[in-house]
C-alpha positions in Angstrom: 4.6 -29.2 21.0 3.3 -27.9 24.3 0.0 -28.7 26.1 -1.1 -25.1 25.5 -0.3 -25.3 21.7 -2.5 -28.4 21.6 -5.4 -26.9 23.3 -5.2 -23.8 21.0 -5.1 -26.3 17.9 -8.2 -28.1 19.2 -10.3 -24.9 19.2 -9.1 -24.0 15.6 -9.6 -27.7 14.4 -13.3 -27.5 15.9 -14.1 -24.5 13.8 -12.5 -26.1 10.6 -14.8 -29.2 11.0 -17.8 -26.9 11.3 -16.9 -25.0 8.0 -16.1 -28.2 6.1 -19.7 -29.7 7.3 -21.6 -26.7 6.0 -19.7 -27.3 2.7 -20.8 -30.8 2.6 -24.3 -30.0 3.5 -24.6 -27.7 0.6 -22.9 -30.1 -1.8 -26.0 -31.7 -3.3 -28.0 -28.5 -3.9 -25.0 -26.9 -5.6 -24.8 -29.7 -8.0 -28.2 -29.2 -9.6 -26.9 -26.5 -12.1 -24.4 -23.6 -12.9 -26.9 -20.9 -11.6 -27.3 -22.7 -8.3 -23.5 -23.4 -8.2 -22.4 -20.0 -9.0 -24.9 -17.5 -7.7 -27.3 -19.6 -5.5 -30.4 -19.0 -7.9 -30.6 -15.5 -6.5 -31.8 -16.7 -3.0 -29.8 -14.8 -0.6 -31.6 -13.2 2.5 -30.6 -9.9 4.0 -28.3 -11.3 6.7 -26.4 -13.8 4.7 -26.1 -11.3 1.7 -24.7 -8.4 4.1 -22.4 -10.8 6.3 -21.1 -12.6 3.3 -20.3 -9.6 1.3 -18.5 -7.9 4.2 -16.8 -11.0 5.3 -15.4 -11.9 1.8 -14.3 -8.4 1.2 -12.3 -7.7 4.5 -10.3 -10.9 4.5 -7.3 -11.9 6.8 -6.2 -8.3 6.1 -8.8 -7.0 8.8 -7.4 -9.0 11.6 -3.8 -8.9 10.7 -2.9 -6.4 7.9 -4.8 -3.4 9.1 -3.7 -3.8 13.1 -0.2 -4.4 11.9 0.0 -1.2 10.0 -1.5 0.7 13.2 1.2 -1.1 15.5 4.1 -0.2 13.4 3.5 3.4 12.1 0.7 4.6 14.3 -2.7 5.7 13.6 -2.2 7.8 10.4 -2.3 5.3 7.5 -4.5 2.9 9.2 -7.2 5.4 10.2 -7.5 7.1 6.7 -7.5 3.7 5.1 -10.4 2.5 7.4 -12.3 5.7 6.6 -12.0 5.3 2.8 -13.1 1.5 3.3 -16.1 2.6 5.5 -17.3 5.3 3.1 -16.7 3.1 0.1 -18.8 0.4 1.6 -21.8 2.8 2.5 -22.0 4.3 -1.1 -21.6 1.0 -2.8 -24.5 -0.6 -0.8 -26.4 2.8 -1.1 -25.9 3.4 -4.9 -25.0 0.2 -6.7 -26.7 -2.8 -4.8 -30.0 -2.3 -6.0 -29.5 -1.2 -9.6 -26.9 -3.9 -10.3 -29.5 -6.5 -8.7 -32.1 -5.4 -11.1 -30.0 -4.7 -14.1 -28.1 -8.2 -14.0 -31.4 -9.9 -13.9 -32.7 -8.0 -16.8 -29.6 -8.3 -18.9 -29.9 -11.9 -19.8 -30.0 -13.2 -16.2 -26.3 -12.7 -15.8 -24.7 -14.8 -13.2 -21.2 -13.5 -13.3 -19.7 -9.9 -13.4 -18.1 -10.6 -16.8 -21.5 -11.9 -18.2 -23.2 -8.8 -17.0 -20.7 -6.6 -18.8 -21.1 -8.7 -22.0 -25.0 -8.7 -21.8 -25.2 -5.1 -20.8 -23.5 -4.0 -24.0 -25.1 -6.6 -26.1 -21.3 -7.9 -26.8 -21.8 -10.5 -29.5 -18.2 -11.5 -29.6 -17.9 -11.7 -25.9 -14.9 -9.4 -25.9 -15.7 -7.7 -22.5 -16.5 -11.2 -21.0 -13.2 -12.6 -22.0 -11.2 -9.5 -20.9 -13.1 -9.4 -17.4 -12.6 -13.0 -17.0 -8.9 -12.8 -17.5 -8.4 -9.9 -15.1 -10.6 -11.8 -12.6 -8.3 -14.8 -13.0 -4.9 -12.7 -12.6 -5.9 -10.6 -9.5 -7.9 -13.2 -7.6 -4.9 -15.7 -7.9 -2.8 -12.9 -6.3 -5.7 -12.3 -3.6 -5.8 -16.0 -2.8 -2.3 -16.1 -2.3 -2.3 -13.2 0.3 -4.8 -15.2 2.3 -2.7 -18.5 2.2 0.2 -16.1 3.7 -2.3 -15.6 6.6 -2.6 -19.2 7.1 1.0 -19.6 7.2 1.6 -16.6 9.8 -1.2 -17.9 12.0 0.0 -21.5 12.4 3.7 -20.7 12.6 2.9 -18.6 15.5 0.7 -21.4 17.2 3.5 -24.0 16.6 6.2 -21.4 17.3 8.4 -22.7 14.4 9.0 -21.2 11.0 9.3 -24.7 9.5 5.5 -25.2 9.9 4.9 -22.2 7.5 4.9 -24.3 4.4 2.9 -27.2 5.9 0.1 -25.0 7.1 -0.2 -23.0 3.8 -0.8 -26.2 2.2 -3.1 -27.3 4.9 -5.4 -24.3 4.9 -5.4 -24.4 1.0 -6.6 -28.0 1.3 -9.5 -27.1 3.7 -10.7 -24.4 1.5 -10.5 -26.5 -1.7 -12.7 -29.1 -0.1 -15.8 -27.0 0.8 -15.6 -24.7 -2.0 -15.2 -27.4 -4.5 -18.2 -29.4 -3.2 -20.5 -26.6 -2.0 -20.3 -23.8 -4.5 -21.7 -20.4 -3.9 -24.5 -21.4 -1.2 -21.7 -23.1 1.0 -19.5 -20.0 0.6 -22.1 -17.6 1.5 -23.2 -19.7 4.5 -19.8 -20.3 5.8 -19.1 -16.4 5.3 -22.0 -15.8 7.5 -20.6 -18.0 10.3 -17.1 -16.5 9.5 -18.3 -12.7 9.6 -20.0 -13.4 13.0 -16.7 -14.9 14.3 -14.6 -12.2 12.9 -16.7 -9.6 14.6 -16.8 -11.4 18.0 -13.0 -12.0 17.8 -12.2 -8.3 17.0 -14.5 -7.2 19.9 -13.3 -9.5 22.6 -9.6 -8.7 22.0 -10.2 -5.0 21.8 -12.1 -5.2 25.1 -9.5 -7.3 27.0 -6.5 -5.2 25.5 -8.2 -2.0 26.7 -8.7 -3.3 30.2 -5.3 -5.0 30.5 -3.4 -1.8 29.2 -5.4 0.5 31.8 -7.8 2.1 29.7 -7.4 5.4 27.8 -4.9 6.7 30.5 -2.9 3.6 30.2 -2.8 3.6 26.4 -1.9 7.3 26.4 1.0 6.8 28.8 2.5 4.1 27.1 2.5 5.3 23.4 1.7 9.1 23.9 5.3 10.0 23.8 6.1 8.2 20.3 6.4 11.3 17.9 3.2 11.4 15.7 2.0 8.1 16.7 -1.4 9.1 17.7 -1.7 12.0 15.0 -4.1 11.2 12.1 -2.3 13.8 10.0 1.1 12.3 11.0 3.0 9.1 10.8 5.5 7.5 13.3 8.9 6.7 12.0 10.6 3.5 13.5 14.4 3.7 13.5 15.3 0.9 11.3 18.8 -1.0 10.9 19.0 -3.6 8.2 15.1 -3.8 8.0 14.6 -4.1 11.6 13.4 -1.5 14.1 16.1 -0.7 16.8 15.4 -1.4 20.3 17.6 -0.1 23.2 17.0 -1.5 26.7 13.7 -2.9 25.8 12.4 0.5 24.2 11.6 0.7 20.6 13.4 3.5 18.8 11.6 6.1 16.7 12.6 9.1 14.7 10.7 12.5 14.9 7.8 11.4 12.7 6.7 13.0 9.7 3.6 14.5 8.1 1.1 12.5 6.6 0.8 14.4 3.4 -2.6 15.2 1.6 -1.4 13.1 -1.2 -0.9 10.0 1.2 -4.5 10.7 2.8 -6.0 10.6 -0.6 -4.2 7.4 -1.3 -5.8 5.9 1.5 -9.1 7.2 0.9 -8.8 5.9 -2.6 -9.1 2.2 -1.1 -13.0 3.2 -1.1 -13.2 3.4 -4.9 -12.3 -0.3 -5.0 -15.6 -1.4 -3.6 -17.3 -0.4 -7.1 -15.1 -3.1 -8.9 -14.9 -6.0 -6.3 -16.4 -9.0 -7.9 -16.9 -11.0 -4.6 -19.1 -8.0 -3.2 -21.0 -7.2 -6.5 -22.0 -10.9 -7.0 -23.6 -10.8 -3.5 -25.6 -7.9 -4.8 -26.5 -9.7 -7.9 -27.6 -12.8 -5.9 -30.0 -11.0 -3.3 -33.4 -12.6 -3.3 -35.4 -9.4 -3.7 -34.1 -5.8 -4.4 -36.7 -4.7 -1.6 -34.3 -6.6 1.0 -31.3 -4.6 0.2 -32.3 -1.8 2.5 -32.0 -4.2 5.4 -28.8 -5.8 4.3 -27.1 -2.4 3.9 -27.7 -1.5 7.4 -26.3 -4.7 8.7 -23.3 -4.3 6.5 -22.3 -0.7 7.4 -22.7 -1.3 11.0 -20.5 -4.5 10.8 -18.1 -2.6 8.7 -17.9 0.5 11.1 -17.3 -1.6 14.3 -14.9 -3.8 12.9 -12.5 -1.4 11.1 -12.6 0.7 14.4 -11.6 -2.3 16.4 -8.9 -3.5 14.0 -7.2 -0.1 14.2 -7.6 0.1 18.0 -6.2 -3.3 18.4 -2.7 -2.1 16.6 -2.5 0.7 18.8 -3.3 -1.1 22.1 -0.9 -3.8 20.8 2.0 -1.3 20.7 1.1 -0.1 24.1 0.9 -3.8 25.5 4.0 -5.2 23.4 6.0 -2.1 22.9 9.0 -3.7 21.5 7.9 -7.2 20.5 7.5 -6.8 16.8 10.2 -5.1 15.0 9.2 -5.3 11.1 6.4 -4.3 9.1 5.6 -8.1 8.2 5.8 -9.3 11.9 3.8 -6.4 13.3 0.8 -8.2 11.5 1.0 -11.0 14.2 0.0 -8.5 16.9 -3.5 -9.7 17.2 -2.1 -13.3 17.7 0.1 -12.3 20.5 -2.6 -10.5 22.2 -5.1 -13.2 22.0 -2.8 -15.9 23.4 -1.6 -13.5 26.1 -5.2 -12.5 27.2 -7.0 -16.0 27.1 -6.5 -19.5 28.1 -5.1 -21.8 25.4 -8.5 -23.4 24.3 -10.5 -20.0 24.3 -7.5 -18.7 22.4 -7.9 -21.2 19.7 -11.7 -20.2 19.1 -10.6 -16.5 19.0 -7.8 -17.0 16.7 -10.2 -19.0 14.4 -11.4 -15.5 13.6 -8.2 -14.9 11.6 -9.0 -18.3 9.9 -12.6 -17.0 9.2 -11.4 -13.9 7.7 -9.0 -15.4 5.4 -11.2 -18.4 4.4 -14.3 -16.1 3.8 -12.3 -14.3 1.2 -10.4 -17.1 -0.3 -13.5 -19.1 -1.0 -15.0 -16.2 -2.6 -12.0 -15.6 -4.8 -11.7 -19.0 -5.8 -15.3 -19.4 -6.9 -15.4 -16.2 -8.6 -12.0 -17.3 -10.8 -13.7 -20.6 -11.5 -16.8 -19.1 -12.6 -14.8 -16.5 -14.9 -13.1 -19.4 -16.6 -16.0 -21.8 -16.8 -18.8 -19.8 -17.4 -17.1 -16.8 -19.0 -14.4 -18.4 -21.1 -15.1 -22.1 -21.6 -18.7 -21.6 -22.1 -18.0 -18.9 -24.6 -15.6 -21.1 -26.8 -17.6 -24.4 -26.3 -21.1 -23.3 -26.7 -22.5 -26.9 -26.6 -20.9 -27.7 -23.3 -23.3 -29.3 -21.0 -23.8 -27.8 -17.5 -22.3 -30.8 -16.1 -19.1 -30.1 -18.0 -19.1 -26.6 -17.2 -19.0 -27.3 -13.4 -16.4 -29.8 -13.6 -14.3 -27.1 -15.7 -15.1 -24.7 -12.6 -13.8 -27.3 -10.0 -10.8 -27.8 -12.0 -10.0 -24.2 -12.2 -10.6 -23.9 -8.4 -7.9 -26.8 -8.0 -5.5 -24.9 -10.3 -6.2 -21.4 -8.6 -5.4 -22.9 -5.3 -2.2 -24.5 -6.5 -1.0 -21.3 -8.2 -1.8 -19.2 -5.1 -0.1 -21.9 -2.9 3.1 -21.4 -4.9 2.9 -17.5 -4.6 2.4 -17.7 -0.7 5.3 -20.0 -0.3 7.6 -17.8 -2.5 8.0 -15.3 0.3 6.6 -14.3 3.7 5.4 -11.1 2.6 3.2 -8.3 3.9 -0.6 -9.1 3.6 -1.3 -5.4 3.6 0.6 -4.8 0.4 -0.3 -7.9 -1.6 -4.1 -7.1 -1.0 -3.4 -3.4 -1.8 -2.2 -4.3 -5.3 -5.0 -6.9 -6.2 -7.6 -4.3 -4.8 -6.2 -1.8 -7.1 -6.5 -4.0 -10.1 -10.2 -4.7 -9.6 -11.3 -1.2 -8.5 -9.7 0.5 -11.5 -10.7 -2.2 -14.0 -14.2 -2.8 -13.2 -15.1 0.0 -10.7 -15.5 3.0 -13.2 -17.4 0.6 -15.7 -19.7 -0.6 -13.1 -20.8 3.1 -12.4 -21.0 4.1 -16.0 -23.1 1.0 -16.9 -25.5 1.5 -14.3 -26.0 5.3 -14.5 -25.2 6.5 -17.9 -27.3 5.4 -20.9 -24.7 7.0 -23.4 -21.8 4.5 -22.2 -20.9 2.6 -25.4 -19.2 -0.8 -25.9 -15.9 0.5 -27.3 -15.8 2.9 -24.2 -16.3 -0.1 -22.0 -13.7 -2.2 -23.5 -11.1 0.8 -23.4 -12.1 1.8 -20.0 -11.5 -1.7 -18.5 -8.3 -2.2 -20.3 -6.9 1.2 -19.2 -8.0 0.6 -15.7 -6.2 -2.7 -15.5 -3.0 -2.0 -17.3 -2.4 1.4 -15.7 -2.5 -0.4 -12.1 0.4 -2.7 -13.5 2.3 0.4 -15.0 1.8 2.9 -12.0 2.7 0.3 -9.4 6.0 -1.1 -11.2 7.1 1.9 -13.2 5.5 5.4 -12.8 5.2 5.2 -8.8 9.2 4.7 -8.7 9.5 8.4 -9.7 8.4 9.5 -6.3 6.7 12.7 -5.3 3.1 13.0 -6.6 3.6 9.8 -8.6 3.7 7.9 -5.3 0.2 8.0 -5.0 -1.7 4.7 -4.6 -2.2 3.2 -8.0 -5.9 2.8 -7.8 -6.7 6.4 -7.6 -5.0 7.7 -10.8 -6.0 4.5 -12.7 -9.6 4.9 -11.5 -9.7 8.4 -12.8 -7.9 7.7 -16.0 -10.4 4.6 -16.8 -13.4 7.1 -16.1 -11.9 9.7 -18.4 -11.4 7.2 -21.1 -15.0 5.7 -20.9 -16.5 9.1 -21.0 -14.5 10.4 -24.0 -14.7 7.3 -25.8 -18.5 7.1 -25.4 -18.9 10.7 -26.8 -16.6 10.0 -29.8 -18.4 6.7 -30.7 -21.9 5.8 -32.1 -24.6 5.9 -29.3 -26.0 2.5 -28.0 -28.7 0.7 -30.0 -32.3 1.6 -29.1 -32.5 -2.1 -27.7 -29.8 -1.3 -25.2 -31.3 2.1 -24.2 -34.7 0.4 -23.9 -33.2 -2.2 -21.6 -31.5 0.6 -19.7 -34.6 2.5 -19.1 -36.3 -0.8 -18.1 -33.7 -1.6 -15.5 -33.9 1.9 -13.8 -37.6 1.7 -13.3 -37.8 -1.8 -11.8 -38.7 -1.8 -8.2 
């Protein structure tokens, strides 16, 4: 290992020690009860709520996956994906945050998303809670795995040895396990605040240095402007591939003539925004905000952070192609462009701190996914079947679940060095289609019924799997991102089944009315 490697690692490890210290600091408070451990007794301030929601949402995908897409095929897919995510973020904070904060407290003081669904429809048999908890366990395990892949990619680059991939996936998983296990929701949210700031800082400094080092707009345009459709938001560049690797001739990466980015493809990218309505890690932050009156401030913080971060991530991918034109020749390797730019621009120790932004992005998401999965199993499944279980027992079950999810996700991450972008897109679709339509109908349509809620949730989740692994293989219009058709079909099912089944009880309707008028 070189001296530069050691300095870079020192910067990263200083950051890791800080995060573990925060987890230990909140460990005592989190042990006071399940409401404290799972939702922080609804005490999040505007900054913590906003930054925690956005940091846990974006994940390592923001610093590696999205720039990688822009680097490999140009601005088209990356731009429309970013637009979809920004619009989805804004609408979610504008429409969903305040109603969900109020309704979740009125509906039996629900502290998890599955519990909110069950309480909202007075589900005595806890069918909705069980189904939602299982969906969360399945898709969050996949999500956590995608972040562990990020750990592996980061450290194999720092060590310059693929053999370190396994070791560092396990190491990163261990660090996450410690502070999430001990500190619970508050530790997760406070570390997310730190990590959100670090992610933002890392993106901005790499963007600025990259812009300067490539010669500004003129320099970037000169270097990548002749790549067919690379800078066309309605087109997509087509790297010339041979056995899965882009062809490079005399140091120049080879491209085909490019292709139109179809209207169907654009809708697929914009559909990413629909996922926000069903993201448990974001929705739980809405539920945990101290007062509904503070949501307005949180909204502005969140959407400004989101806009600048997404813009910077896409721009870094384009600048990366201008700066390292032929360095990364596969879609998976292109996700390392942020790493290469950082270590080329900065001294090793400084690079270590900047690269911690990638760890921050991954950890801020992973800890939220792990905690949500544990709360689903412990509070929504175990507590349902063992009603006399004490809060201490439930918290131990939650911790055991965190351990098991960590192990399972580690196994998935080690099964293959897959594209972070593709893994995240699958899990994102699962949550967006299963929970998104139901959240909107639950908050805004009094006539929504329990059978419709059950049918809609199952339809959305199952269709994502069927569409991704079966229907999309027919190509053409069927190749659309699975979230879009699954979201639409789930919404149709909820609407139709609600009209065909008995109207909700007077008690449910009165509760709905009460939730809509609370300040």
